[in-house]
C-alpha positions in Angstrom: -22.7 4.4 -14.4 -24.2 3.3 -11.1 -20.8 2.5 -9.7 -19.6 6.1 -10.5 -22.7 7.6 -8.8 -22.2 5.3 -5.8 -18.5 6.3 -5.5 -19.3 10.0 -5.8 -22.0 9.6 -3.2 -19.6 7.9 -0.8 -16.9 10.5 -1.3 -19.4 13.4 -0.8 -20.7 11.7 2.4 -17.2 11.2 3.8 -15.8 14.7 3.2 -17.4 16.4 6.2 -16.1 13.8 8.6 -12.6 14.0 7.1 -12.6 17.8 7.5 -13.9 17.6 11.1 -11.3 14.9 12.0 -8.5 16.9 10.5 -9.6 20.0 12.5 -9.6 18.0 15.7 -5.9 17.1 15.5 -4.0 18.6 18.4 -1.8 21.6 17.8 1.1 21.4 17.6 0.9 17.9 16.0 2.5 15.6 18.6 4.2 13.1 16.2 7.6 13.7 14.8 8.2 15.1 11.3 9.7 12.8 8.7 13.5 12.7 8.7 13.6 12.5 4.9 12.3 15.4 2.8 9.1 14.3 1.0 10.1 16.5 -1.9 13.5 14.6 -2.2 11.8 11.2 -1.9 9.1 12.2 -4.5 11.8 13.3 -6.9 13.8 10.0 -6.4 10.6 7.9 -6.9 9.9 9.9 -10.1 13.5 9.3 -11.3 13.1 5.6 -10.5 9.9 5.3 -12.6 11.4 7.1 -15.6 14.6 5.0 -15.5 12.7 1.8 -15.1 10.5 2.6 -18.0 13.4 3.8 -20.2 16.0 1.2 -19.4 13.9 -1.9 -18.7 10.6 -1.2 -20.3 8.8 -2.1 -17.1 6.3 -0.2 -14.9 6.8 0.1 -11.2 4.5 -2.3 -9.3 4.6 -4.8 -6.5 1.3 -6.7 -6.2 2.3 -9.4 -8.7 5.3 -10.3 -6.5 2.8 -11.5 -3.8 0.8 -13.7 -6.2 4.0 -15.1 -7.6 5.3 -15.8 -4.1 2.0 -17.5 -3.1 2.2 -19.5 -6.3 5.8 -20.6 -5.7 5.0 -21.6 -2.1 1.8 -23.3 -3.3 3.8 -25.4 -5.9 6.0 -26.7 -3.0 3.0 -27.5 -0.8 0.2 -28.4 -3.2 1.5 -28.6 -6.7 -1.5 -30.2 -8.3 -3.9 -27.7 -6.8 -1.7 -24.7 -8.0 -1.5 -26.3 -11.5 -5.3 -26.6 -11.6 -6.0 -22.9 -10.9 -6.8 -20.9 -14.0 -4.8 -17.8 -12.7 -1.6 -19.8 -12.4 -2.2 -21.6 -15.7 -2.3 -18.2 -17.5 0.4 -16.5 -15.3 3.0 -19.0 -14.2 4.5 -18.2 -10.8 8.1 -17.3 -11.1 10.9 -15.3 -9.5 10.7 -12.2 -11.5 11.8 -8.5 -11.3 8.8 -7.6 -9.1 10.0 -9.9 -6.4 13.4 -8.1 -6.4 11.5 -4.8 -6.4 9.7 -5.7 -3.2 12.9 -7.0 -1.6 14.6 -3.8 -2.6 11.8 -1.7 -1.2 12.1 -3.5 2.2 15.8 -3.1 2.3 15.6 0.5 1.1 13.0 1.5 3.6 15.0 -0.1 6.4 18.1 1.9 5.3 16.0 5.1 5.1 14.6 4.5 8.6 18.0 3.7 10.0 19.7 6.7 8.3 16.9 9.0 9.4 17.0 7.9 13.0 13.5 6.4 12.8 14.4 2.7 13.2 13.4 2.4 16.8 12.4 -1.3 17.0 8.9 -0.4 18.4 6.1 -2.7 17.3 3.4 -0.4 18.7 3.8 3.2 17.6 2.7 6.2 19.8 -0.5 6.8 17.9 -1.5 3.1 18.3 -0.7 3.0 22.0 -2.7 6.3 22.6 -5.8 4.7 21.0 -5.5 1.0 22.0 -3.1 0.9 24.9 0.3 -0.7 25.4 -1.0 -4.3 25.8 -2.5 -4.5 22.3 0.2 -6.5 20.4 -2.2 -9.2 19.4 -4.7 -6.7 18.1 -2.0 -4.9 16.1 -0.9 -8.2 14.6 -4.4 -9.1 13.6 -5.0 -5.6 12.0 -1.6 -5.8 10.2 -2.3 -9.3 8.8 -5.9 -8.6 7.9 -5.0 -5.3 6.3 -2.2 -6.8 4.3 -4.4 -9.6 3.0 -7.2 -7.2 2.1 -4.8 -4.9 0.3 -3.2 -7.8 -1.7 -6.7 -9.1 -2.7 -7.8 -5.6 -3.7 -4.6 -5.0 -5.7 -5.1 -8.1 -7.7 -8.8 -7.3 -8.2 -7.9 -3.7 -9.3 -5.2 -4.9 -11.7 -2.5 -3.1 -9.7 -1.4 -1.8 -6.3 -0.6 1.6 -4.9 2.7 1.7 -6.6 1.4 0.3 -9.9 -1.6 2.6 -10.1 -0.4 5.4 -7.9 3.0 5.9 -9.4 3.3 4.3 -12.8 -0.3 4.6 -13.8 -0.8 8.2 -12.8 2.5 9.1 -14.5 1.1 7.7 -17.7 -2.2 9.6 -17.1 -4.3 6.5 -17.0 -7.8 7.3 -16.0 -8.2 4.0 -14.2 -5.1 4.7 -12.1 -6.3 8.2 -11.1 -9.7 6.7 -10.1 -7.8 4.0 -8.1 -5.6 6.6 -6.3 -8.7 8.6 -5.3 -10.3 5.5 -4.0 -7.0 4.6 -2.1 -7.1 7.9 -0.3 -10.8 7.9 0.4 -10.6 4.3 1.7 -7.5 5.0 3.8 -9.0 8.1 5.4 -12.3 6.3 6.1 -10.6 3.3 7.7 -8.3 5.6 9.8 -11.3 7.6 11.0 -13.0 4.3 12.0 -10.0 3.0 13.8 -8.8 6.1 15.5 -12.0 8.1 16.0 -14.5 5.5 17.1 
C-alpha cells in the first residue's frame, strides 16, 4: 500500500512540471512530423500482437532476448560462472523467438526510417545538439549506454519491457501492465524534463 501512495504522490508532484514544460514548447513545433502515420503503425502492431498470440501462442516482448544474449556470451567467456547463477539455472540461455523478434524490430525500424526518408545517418539529433551542442558525441554515447542498461535491468525486474507490458500486457488488460505503462510514461517524461529543461 505504501508503494501505491508513494507512486501516486510522485505522479501528482510531477504533473504541474509536465504541463508547464509542454506549454513552453515553441510554436510551431520545430521538429519534423513522423513519416509514417501513427494510426497505421498502431494498427499494424495490434495485428502483429493478435497474430502472434493466435498463431504461435506467444506474447510480444523483447527483454528476455537481452538476458539470453548476455547468457550466451557469458557461456563463451565464463561458462562456470554462468552455470553457477540461479537465473541461468532456471532459465537456460538460448537462441529463441525473442532474439529473432529483436533482430526483426531492428531491421523493420531501419526499413521504416529508410522508406520514410528519416534515415539520415546523424548520431546527434537536432534536439540533442540544441541542448548539449554539436561536440557532445561522448556524452550522447554515455547516455545511450547507461539508459539502455537501466532499461534492461528495469525490464527484468518488472517482469517485462515496454513491448511486453505496454503492448501484450495492456491488450490482455493485465493490471500490472497498465501500472507499468503509466510508470514508463511518468519516468520518461521526468527524465526528459531533467535532461532537456535543466
